[in-house]
DSSP file (Angstrom, degrees, kcal/mol; ACC not computed):
  #  RESIDUE AA STRUCTURE BP1 BP2  ACC     N-H-->O    O-->H-N    N-H-->O    O-->H-N    TCO  KAPPA ALPHA  PHI   PSI    X-CA   Y-CA   Z-CA
    1    1 A M     >        0   0    0      0, 0.0     4,-1.9     0, 0.0     5,-0.1   0.000 360.0 360.0 360.0 -48.1  -17.9    2.9  -26.1
    2    2 A I  H  >  +     0   0    0      1,-0.2     4,-2.4     2,-0.2     5,-0.2   0.912 360.0  52.4 -65.5 -41.6  -16.7    0.2  -23.6
    3    3 A R  H  > S+     0   0    0      1,-0.2     4,-2.6     2,-0.2    -1,-0.2   0.907 108.3  50.9 -61.6 -40.7  -13.3    0.0  -25.3
    4    4 A A  H  > S+     0   0    0      1,-0.2     4,-2.2     2,-0.2    -1,-0.2   0.888 109.8  50.6 -63.2 -38.9  -12.9    3.8  -25.0
    5    5 A A  H  X S+     0   0    0     -4,-1.9     4,-2.2     2,-0.2    -2,-0.2   0.900 110.9  48.6 -65.6 -40.4  -13.8    3.6  -21.3
    6    6 A I  H  X S+     0   0    0     -4,-2.4     4,-2.3     2,-0.2    -2,-0.2   0.924 111.7  48.6 -66.0 -44.0  -11.2    0.9  -20.8
    7    7 A L  H  X S+     0   0    0     -4,-2.6     4,-2.1     1,-0.2    -2,-0.2   0.875 110.7  51.8 -63.5 -36.7   -8.5    2.9  -22.6
    8    8 A S  H  X S+     0   0    0     -4,-2.2     4,-2.2     2,-0.2    -1,-0.2   0.911 109.1  49.8 -64.7 -42.7   -9.4    5.9  -20.6
    9    9 A L  H  X S+     0   0    0     -4,-2.2     4,-2.5     1,-0.2    -2,-0.2   0.901 110.0  51.0 -62.8 -41.7   -9.0    3.9  -17.3
   10   10 A I  H  X S+     0   0    0     -4,-2.3     4,-2.5     1,-0.2    -1,-0.2   0.906 109.4  50.7 -62.5 -41.5   -5.6    2.6  -18.5
   11   11 A A  H  X S+     0   0    0     -4,-2.1     4,-2.5     2,-0.2    -2,-0.2   0.902 110.3  49.4 -63.3 -41.3   -4.5    6.1  -19.2
   12   12 A V  H  X S+     0   0    0     -4,-2.2     4,-2.4     2,-0.2    -2,-0.2   0.918 112.1  48.1 -63.6 -43.8   -5.6    7.3  -15.8
   13   13 A Q  H  X S+     0   0    0     -4,-2.5     4,-1.7     2,-0.2    -2,-0.2   0.884 111.5  50.2 -65.4 -38.0   -3.7    4.4  -14.1
   14   14 A T  H  X S+     0   0    0     -4,-2.5     4,-1.2     2,-0.2    -2,-0.2   0.923 111.5  47.8 -65.6 -43.6   -0.6    5.1  -16.2
   15   15 A A  H  X S+     0   0    0     -4,-2.5     4,-1.1     1,-0.2     3,-0.4   0.903 109.5  54.2 -62.3 -39.9   -0.7    8.8  -15.2
   16   16 A A  H  < S+     0   0    0     -4,-2.4     3,-0.2     1,-0.2    -1,-0.2   0.853 101.0  60.4 -62.1 -34.1   -1.2    7.7  -11.6
   17   17 A A  H >< S+     0   0    0     -4,-1.7     3,-0.6     1,-0.2    -1,-0.2   0.882 109.2  41.7 -61.5 -37.7    1.9    5.6  -11.8
   18   18 A E  H 3< S+     0   0    0     -4,-1.2    -1,-0.2    -3,-0.4    -2,-0.2   0.683 115.5  51.5 -82.2 -18.1    4.0    8.7  -12.6
   19   19 A D  T 3< S+     0   0    0     -4,-1.1    -1,-0.2    -3,-0.2    -2,-0.2   0.006  71.3 152.7-109.9  26.8    2.2   10.8  -10.0
   20   20 A R    <   -     0   0    0     -3,-0.6    -3,-0.1     1,-0.1     4,-0.1  -0.361  51.2-111.1 -60.0 129.9    2.5    8.6   -6.9
   21   21 A P        -     0   0    0      0, 0.0    -1,-0.1     0, 0.0     3,-0.1  -0.273  14.4-128.4 -60.7 149.0    2.4   10.8   -3.8
   22   22 A Q  S    S+     0   0    0      1,-0.2     2,-0.4    -3,-0.1    17,-0.3   0.781  97.9  37.1 -68.5 -27.2    5.7   10.9   -1.9
   23   23 A V        -     0   0    0     15,-0.2     2,-0.4    16,-0.1    15,-0.2  -0.994  69.2-174.5-127.4 132.8    3.8   10.0    1.3
   24   24 A L  E     -A   37   0A   0     13,-2.4    13,-3.0    -2,-0.4     2,-0.6  -0.993  14.9-150.0-125.9 135.5    0.9    7.6    1.6
   25   25 A L  E     +AB  36 120A   0     95,-3.3    95,-1.8    -2,-0.4     2,-0.3  -0.922  27.8 179.1-103.2 116.3   -1.1    6.9    4.7
   26   26 A C  E     +AB  35 119A   0      9,-2.9     9,-2.4    -2,-0.6     2,-0.3  -0.773   8.1 149.1-118.8 158.4   -2.4    3.3    4.6
   27   27 A G  E     -AB  34 118A   0     91,-2.1    91,-2.2    -2,-0.3     2,-0.3  -0.978  22.4-149.8-176.1 168.6   -4.4    1.2    6.9
   28   28 A G  E   > -A   33   0A   0      5,-2.0     5,-1.8    -2,-0.3     2,-0.3  -0.933  13.9-132.0-144.3 166.7   -6.9   -1.6    7.4
   29   29 A V  T   5S+     0   0    0     -2,-0.3     3,-0.2    87,-0.3    87,-0.2  -0.892  72.1  49.8-123.6 153.8   -9.6   -2.6    9.7
   30   30 A E  T   5S+     0   0    0     -2,-0.3    -1,-0.2     0, 0.0     2,-0.1   0.943 129.2  30.6  49.2  66.9  -10.4   -5.9   11.5
   31   31 A P  T   5S-     0   0    0      0, 0.0     2,-0.4     0, 0.0    -3,-0.1   0.477 109.4-136.3 -85.7 157.2   -7.6   -6.1   12.5
   32   32 A F  T   5 +     0   0    0     -3,-0.2     2,-0.3    -2,-0.1    -3,-0.2  -0.638  39.3 147.8 -80.4 131.4   -6.8   -2.4   12.8
   33   33 A W  E   < -A   28   0A   0     -5,-1.8    -5,-2.0    -2,-0.4     2,-0.3  -0.977  25.9-157.4-155.2 159.4   -3.4   -1.4   11.5
   34   34 A S  E     -AC  27  45A   0     11,-2.4    11,-2.4    -2,-0.3     2,-0.3  -0.985   3.6-170.1-141.6 154.3   -1.7    1.6    9.8
   35   35 A L  E     -AC  26  44A   0     -9,-2.4    -9,-2.9    -2,-0.3     2,-0.6  -0.945   9.2-157.7-146.3 119.6    1.3    2.2    7.7
   36   36 A E  E     -AC  25  43A   0      7,-2.2     7,-1.8    -2,-0.3     2,-0.4  -0.900  21.0-163.0 -99.0 118.4    2.8    5.5    6.7
   37   37 A L  E     +AC  24  42A   0    -13,-3.0   -13,-2.4    -2,-0.6     2,-0.2  -0.861  17.9 166.1-107.4 132.2    4.9    5.1    3.5
   38   38 A T        -     0   0    0      3,-2.7   -15,-0.2    -2,-0.4   -16,-0.0  -0.636  55.2 -91.9-119.8-171.9    7.5    7.4    2.1
   39   39 A S  S    S+     0   0    0    -17,-0.3     3,-0.1    -2,-0.2   -16,-0.1   0.756 122.7  22.6 -74.5 -21.8   10.1    6.6   -0.6
   40   40 A E  S    S+     0   0    0      1,-0.2    16,-2.4    15,-0.1     2,-0.3   0.567 124.3  26.7-120.5 -13.2   12.7    5.5    2.0
   41   41 A A  E     - D   0  55A   0     14,-0.3    -3,-2.7    32,-0.0     2,-0.3  -0.952  51.7-158.3-149.8 164.3   10.9    4.5    5.2
   42   42 A A  E     -CD  37  54A   0     12,-1.8    12,-3.2    -2,-0.3     2,-0.5  -0.994   8.3-151.6-145.7 146.9    7.7    3.2    6.6
   43   43 A L  E     -CD  36  53A   0     -7,-1.8    -7,-2.2    -2,-0.3     2,-0.4  -0.971  15.4-165.4-122.1 115.2    6.1    3.4   10.1
   44   44 A Y  E     +CD  35  52A   0      8,-2.7     8,-2.4    -2,-0.5     2,-0.3  -0.790   9.6 178.2 -99.2 140.6    3.7    0.5   11.0
   45   45 A T  E     +CD  34  51A   0    -11,-2.4   -11,-2.4    -2,-0.4     6,-0.2  -0.996   9.9 157.0-142.8 137.2    1.4    0.7   13.9
   46   46 A D  E  >  - D   0  50A   0      4,-1.4     4,-2.3    -2,-0.3   -13,-0.2  -0.968  49.1-109.6-149.6 160.6   -1.3   -1.6   15.4
   47   47 A P  T  4 S+     0   0    0      0, 0.0   -14,-0.1     0, 0.0     4,-0.1   0.814 115.0  39.2 -62.0 -31.6   -2.8   -2.0   18.9
   48   48 A D  T  4 S+     0   0    0      2,-0.1    -3,-0.0     1,-0.1     0, 0.0   0.885 124.8  32.7 -85.8 -41.4   -1.1   -5.3   19.7
   49   49 A T  T  4 S-     0   0    0      1,-0.3     2,-0.3     3,-0.0    -1,-0.1   0.788  90.0-153.0 -88.5 -30.8    2.4   -4.8   18.2
   50   50 A G  E  <  -D   46   0A   0     -4,-2.3    -4,-1.4     2,-0.1     2,-0.4  -0.727  50.8 -15.6  88.1-142.3    2.9   -1.1   18.7
   51   51 A E  E     -D   45   0A   0     -2,-0.3     2,-0.4    -6,-0.2    -6,-0.2  -0.789  51.9-172.2-104.4 142.4    5.2    0.8   16.3
   52   52 A I  E     -D   44   0A   0     -8,-2.4    -8,-2.7    -2,-0.4     2,-0.6  -0.985  13.3-150.2-130.4 121.9    7.7   -0.7   13.9
   53   53 A D  E     -D   43   0A   0     -2,-0.4    23,-0.4   -10,-0.2     2,-0.3  -0.822  21.7-173.0 -91.9 120.5   10.1    1.6   12.0
   54   54 A Y  E     -D   42   0A   0    -12,-3.2   -12,-1.8    -2,-0.6     2,-0.3  -0.795  18.8-144.8-109.3 152.5   11.1    0.1    8.6
   55   55 A T  E     -DE  41  74A   0     19,-2.6    19,-2.5    -2,-0.3   -14,-0.3  -0.818  14.8-140.5-101.1 156.8   13.6    1.2    6.0
   56   56 A I  E     +     0   0A   0    -16,-2.4    17,-0.2    -2,-0.3     3,-0.1  -0.822  28.7 167.2-118.3  89.3   12.6    0.6    2.4
   57   57 A P  E     +     0   0A   0      0, 0.0     2,-0.4     0, 0.0    -1,-0.1   0.670  66.0  30.4 -77.6 -14.8   15.8   -0.6    0.7
   58   58 A D  E     + E   0  72A   0     14,-0.7    14,-2.4     2,-0.0     2,-0.4  -0.993  53.9 179.8-149.8 136.1   14.1   -1.8   -2.5
   59   59 A E  E     + E   0  71A   0     -2,-0.4     2,-0.3    12,-0.2    12,-0.2  -0.995  15.9 177.6-134.5 129.6   11.1   -0.9   -4.6
   60   60 A R  E     - E   0  70A   0     10,-2.8    10,-3.1    -2,-0.4     2,-0.3  -0.863  18.4-143.8-127.4 160.1   10.2   -2.7   -7.8
   61   61 A I  E     - E   0  69A   0     -2,-0.3     8,-0.2     8,-0.2     6,-0.1  -0.868  40.9 -86.0-117.2 159.3    7.4   -2.7  -10.3
   62   62 A A    >   -     0   0    0      6,-1.3     3,-2.2    -2,-0.3    -1,-0.0  -0.344  59.8 -88.7 -61.4 142.1    5.9   -5.7  -12.1
   63   63 A E  T 3  S+     0   0    0      1,-0.3    -1,-0.1     3,-0.0     3,-0.1  -0.305 110.7   1.7 -55.7 126.5    7.9   -6.6  -15.3
   64   64 A G  T 3  S+     0   0    0      1,-0.2    -1,-0.3    -3,-0.1     2,-0.3   0.600 120.4  87.4  73.4  12.3    6.6   -4.7  -18.3
   65   65 A R  S <  S-     0   0    0     -3,-2.2    -1,-0.2     3,-0.1    -4,-0.1  -0.832  73.7-133.8-134.5 169.6    4.0   -2.8  -16.2
   66   66 A H  S    S+     0   0    0     -2,-0.3    -1,-0.1     1,-0.2    -2,-0.0   0.670  77.6  88.1 -92.4 -23.5    3.6    0.3  -14.1
   67   67 A W        +     0   0    0     -6,-0.1    -1,-0.2    -4,-0.1     2,-0.1  -0.948  57.3  37.6-140.9 155.7    1.9   -1.5  -11.3
   68   68 A P        -     0   0    0      0, 0.0    -6,-1.3     0, 0.0     2,-0.5   0.564  63.8-152.8 -77.8 163.0    1.9   -3.1   -8.8
   69   69 A R  E     -EF  61  84A   0     15,-2.5    15,-3.1    -8,-0.2     2,-0.5  -0.879   9.8-159.8 -96.5 133.0    4.7   -1.5   -6.9
   70   70 A V  E     -EF  60  83A   0    -10,-3.1   -10,-2.8    -2,-0.5     2,-0.4  -0.972   6.2-167.8-120.9 123.2    6.4   -3.9   -4.4
   71   71 A M  E     -EF  59  82A   0     11,-2.8    11,-2.5    -2,-0.5     2,-0.5  -0.919  16.2-140.2-114.9 134.0    8.4   -2.6   -1.5
   72   72 A T  E     -EF  58  81A   0    -14,-2.4   -14,-0.7    -2,-0.4     2,-0.5  -0.815  20.2-160.6 -87.8 126.3   10.7   -4.5    0.8
   73   73 A L  E     - F   0  80A   0      7,-3.0     7,-2.2    -2,-0.5     2,-0.4  -0.946   8.2-172.9-112.8 125.8   10.4   -3.3    4.4
   74   74 A L  E     +EF  55  79A   0    -19,-2.5   -19,-2.6    -2,-0.5     2,-0.3  -0.965  10.3 162.3-123.3 134.3   13.2   -4.1    6.9
   75   75 A A  E >   - F   0  78A   0      3,-2.5     3,-0.6    -2,-0.4   -21,-0.1  -0.903  50.9-102.3-138.6 168.2   13.3   -3.5   10.6
   76   76 A A  T 3  S+     0   0    0    -23,-0.4   -22,-0.1    -2,-0.3     3,-0.1   0.854 121.5  22.5 -61.4 -35.6   15.4   -4.8   13.5
   77   77 A R  T 3  S+     0   0    0      1,-0.1     2,-0.3    -3,-0.0    -1,-0.2   0.222 127.1  31.7-118.0  15.2   12.6   -7.1   14.6
   78   78 A D  E <   -F   75   0A   0     -3,-0.6    -3,-2.5     2,-0.0     2,-0.3  -0.993  50.7-158.0-164.0 156.1   10.5   -7.6   11.5
   79   79 A T  E     +F   74   0A   0     -2,-0.3    28,-0.4    -5,-0.2     2,-0.3  -0.957  20.0 171.6-133.6 156.5   10.4   -7.8    7.7
   80   80 A A  E     -F   73   0A   0     -7,-2.2    -7,-3.0    -2,-0.3     2,-0.4  -0.981  26.7-135.9-156.9 163.4    7.5   -7.2    5.4
   81   81 A I  E     -FG  72 105A   0     24,-2.3    24,-3.1    -2,-0.3     2,-0.5  -0.999  17.9-159.4-124.6 128.0    6.5   -6.8    1.7
   82   82 A A  E     -FG  71 104A   0    -11,-2.5   -11,-2.8    -2,-0.4     2,-0.6  -0.934   0.9-163.2-109.6 130.3    4.1   -4.1    0.7
   83   83 A V  E     -FG  70 103A   0     20,-3.0    20,-2.1    -2,-0.5     2,-0.4  -0.959  13.4-169.5-115.3 114.8    2.2   -4.4   -2.6
   84   84 A L  E     +FG  69 102A   0    -15,-3.1   -15,-2.5    -2,-0.6    18,-0.2  -0.868   9.6 173.1-114.0 136.3    0.7   -1.1   -3.7
   85   85 A R  E     - G   0 101A   0     16,-2.5    16,-2.8    -2,-0.4     2,-0.8  -0.996  36.8-118.4-137.8 143.3   -1.8   -0.5   -6.6
   86   86 A P  E     + G   0 100A   0      0, 0.0     2,-0.3     0, 0.0    14,-0.3  -0.746  63.2 131.5 -77.1 115.1   -3.7    2.6   -7.8
   87   87 A A  E     -     0   0A   0     12,-1.3     2,-0.1    -2,-0.8    -2,-0.1  -0.957  66.4 -93.7-163.5 142.9   -7.3    1.4   -7.3
   88   88 A A  E     -     0   0A   0     -2,-0.3     2,-0.3    11,-0.1    11,-0.2  -0.426  54.2-179.9 -59.4 134.0  -10.5    2.6   -5.8
   89   89 A C  E     - G   0  98A   0      9,-2.1     9,-3.6    30,-0.1     2,-0.4  -0.996  21.9-154.9-144.9 142.1  -10.6    1.2   -2.3
   90   90 A S  E     - G   0  97A   0     -2,-0.3     7,-0.1     7,-0.2     5,-0.1  -0.964  13.5-149.1-120.2 137.7  -13.0    1.4    0.7
   91   91 A D        -     0   0    0      5,-0.6   -62,-0.1    -2,-0.4     4,-0.1   0.459  35.1-130.6 -82.6   0.7  -11.9    0.9    4.3
   92   92 A T  S    S+     0   0    0      2,-0.3    -1,-0.1     4,-0.2     3,-0.1   0.349  95.6  76.9  66.4  -2.9  -15.4   -0.6    5.1
   93   93 A M  S    S+     0   0    0      3,-0.1     2,-0.3     1,-0.1    -1,-0.1   0.549  99.5  27.5-107.9 -12.0  -15.7    1.7    8.1
   94   94 A S  S    S-     0   0    0      2,-0.2    -2,-0.3     1,-0.0    -3,-0.1  -0.878  77.2-114.9-140.2 171.6  -16.6    4.9    6.2
   95   95 A D  S    S+     0   0    0     -2,-0.3     2,-0.3    -4,-0.1    -1,-0.0   0.371  77.8 119.4 -87.5   5.1  -18.3    5.9    3.0
   96   96 A R        -     0   0    0      1,-0.0    -5,-0.6     0, 0.0     2,-0.5  -0.528  55.3-147.8 -78.4 133.0  -15.0    7.4    1.8
   97   97 A S  E     -G   90   0A   0     -2,-0.3    -7,-0.2    -7,-0.1     2,-0.2  -0.887  15.5-157.3-100.1 128.2  -13.4    6.0   -1.4
   98   98 A L  E     -G   89   0A   0     -9,-3.6    -9,-2.1    -2,-0.5    22,-0.2  -0.618  17.3-129.6-104.6 165.2   -9.6    6.0   -1.4
   99   99 A D  E    S+     0   0A   0     20,-0.5   -12,-1.3   -11,-0.2     2,-0.4   0.529  81.0  49.5 -95.1  -7.8   -7.2    6.0   -4.4
  100  100 A W  E     -GH  86 119A   0     19,-1.3    19,-2.1   -14,-0.3     2,-0.3  -0.970  58.8-154.3-135.9 145.6   -4.8    3.2   -3.5
  101  101 A S  E     -GH  85 118A   0    -16,-2.8   -16,-2.5    -2,-0.4     2,-0.4  -0.907  16.1-168.3-115.0 151.5   -5.0   -0.4   -2.4
  102  102 A I  E     -GH  84 117A   0     15,-2.3    15,-2.3    -2,-0.3     2,-0.4  -0.997  15.6-162.2-140.6 141.9   -2.3   -2.2   -0.4
  103  103 A D  E     -GH  83 116A   0    -20,-2.1   -20,-3.0    -2,-0.4     2,-0.5  -0.992  13.5-161.6-117.8 132.1   -1.5   -5.7    0.6
  104  104 A L  E     -GH  82 115A   0     11,-3.1    11,-3.0    -2,-0.4     2,-0.5  -0.962   2.1-165.2-119.5 116.4    1.0   -6.1    3.5
  105  105 A L  E     +GH  81 114A   0    -24,-3.1   -24,-2.3    -2,-0.5     9,-0.2  -0.894  33.0 122.1-104.7 122.3    2.7   -9.5    3.8
  106  106 A T  E     - H   0 113A   0      7,-2.8     7,-2.8    -2,-0.5     2,-0.3  -0.691  50.6-100.9-152.3-157.7    4.5  -10.1    7.1
  107  107 A Q  E     - H   0 112A   0    -28,-0.4     2,-0.4     5,-0.3     5,-0.2  -0.995  17.6-166.9-143.9 149.1    4.6  -12.4   10.1
  108  108 A R  E >  S- H   0 111A   0      3,-2.5     3,-1.7    -2,-0.3   -30,-0.0  -0.987  78.2 -11.9-137.1 126.0    3.3  -12.4   13.7
  109  109 A R  T 3  S-     0   0    0     -2,-0.4     3,-0.1     1,-0.3    -1,-0.1   0.874 130.8 -51.0  51.9  42.6    4.3  -14.8   16.3
  110  110 A G  T 3  S+     0   0    0      1,-0.2     2,-0.4     0, 0.0    -1,-0.3   0.479 116.0 110.9  80.0   2.7    6.0  -17.1   13.7
  111  111 A E  E <  S- H   0 108A   0     -3,-1.7    -3,-2.5     0, 0.0    -1,-0.2  -0.898  72.2-113.2-113.5 140.0    3.0  -17.2   11.4
  112  112 A A  E     - H   0 107A   0     -2,-0.4     2,-0.4    -5,-0.2    -5,-0.3  -0.464  37.8-171.3 -66.7 138.9    2.7  -15.6    7.9
  113  113 A V  E     - H   0 106A   0     -7,-2.8    -7,-2.8    -2,-0.1     2,-0.5  -0.992  15.0-161.0-135.5 140.2    0.1  -12.9    7.9
  114  114 A V  E     - H   0 105A   0     -2,-0.4     2,-0.4    -9,-0.2    -9,-0.2  -0.985  10.1-169.8-122.1 120.4   -1.4  -10.9    5.0
  115  115 A Y  E     - H   0 104A   0    -11,-3.0   -11,-3.1    -2,-0.5     2,-0.4  -0.849   3.9-160.7-104.0 144.3   -3.1   -7.6    5.7
  116  116 A T  E     + H   0 103A   0     -2,-0.4     2,-0.3   -13,-0.2   -87,-0.3  -0.936  25.8 131.4-121.1 150.0   -5.2   -5.7    3.1
  117  117 A G  E     - H   0 102A   0    -15,-2.3   -15,-2.3    -2,-0.4     2,-0.3  -0.926  43.8 -90.8-169.9-166.2   -6.1   -2.1    3.2
  118  118 A C  E     -BH  27 101A   0    -91,-2.2   -91,-2.1    -2,-0.3     2,-0.3  -0.850  25.7-152.9-127.1 159.4   -6.4    1.3    1.5
  119  119 A C  E     -BH  26 100A   0    -19,-2.1   -19,-1.3    -2,-0.3   -20,-0.5  -0.932  10.0-179.6-133.3 156.8   -4.1    4.3    1.2
  120  120 A R  E     -B   25   0A   0    -95,-1.8   -95,-3.3    -2,-0.3     3,-0.1  -0.978  34.1-104.1-147.6 158.7   -4.4    8.0    0.6
  121  121 A A        -     0   0    0     -2,-0.3   -97,-0.2   -97,-0.2   -22,-0.0  -0.584  53.5 -93.9 -76.8 148.5   -2.2   11.0    0.3
  122  122 A P              0   0    0      0, 0.0    -1,-0.1     0, 0.0   -99,-0.1  -0.273 360.0 360.0 -61.9 151.4   -2.1   13.2    3.4
  123  123 A D              0   0    0     -3,-0.1    -2,-0.0     0, 0.0     0, 0.0   0.478 360.0 360.0 -70.0 360.0   -4.5   16.1    3.5
């Protein structure tokens, strides 16, 4: 029974890998930030930094796996790496469960920063 549940979960994750939405709306709280991802670009926003327009010149998957997806984000004044996974995720501010988790690795004022959050397809 447990093995069947695990195999079912793997099948759902594999299907999700092939069905990734073209646009994902991502964000996190404490600190508050948002990231709109498409296949070629991303728009980052937070109250302190404002907006940063990124291009996504490269997207990779883990060797021998469907996930995680790792995207290189490049902007004139910033670079970042986004790590995306299909996983139940909660933003801790609502009771809503989202379908994707994201880690965003970047820098602020010369220091490395890692943000975590959740993503959803637009309504």
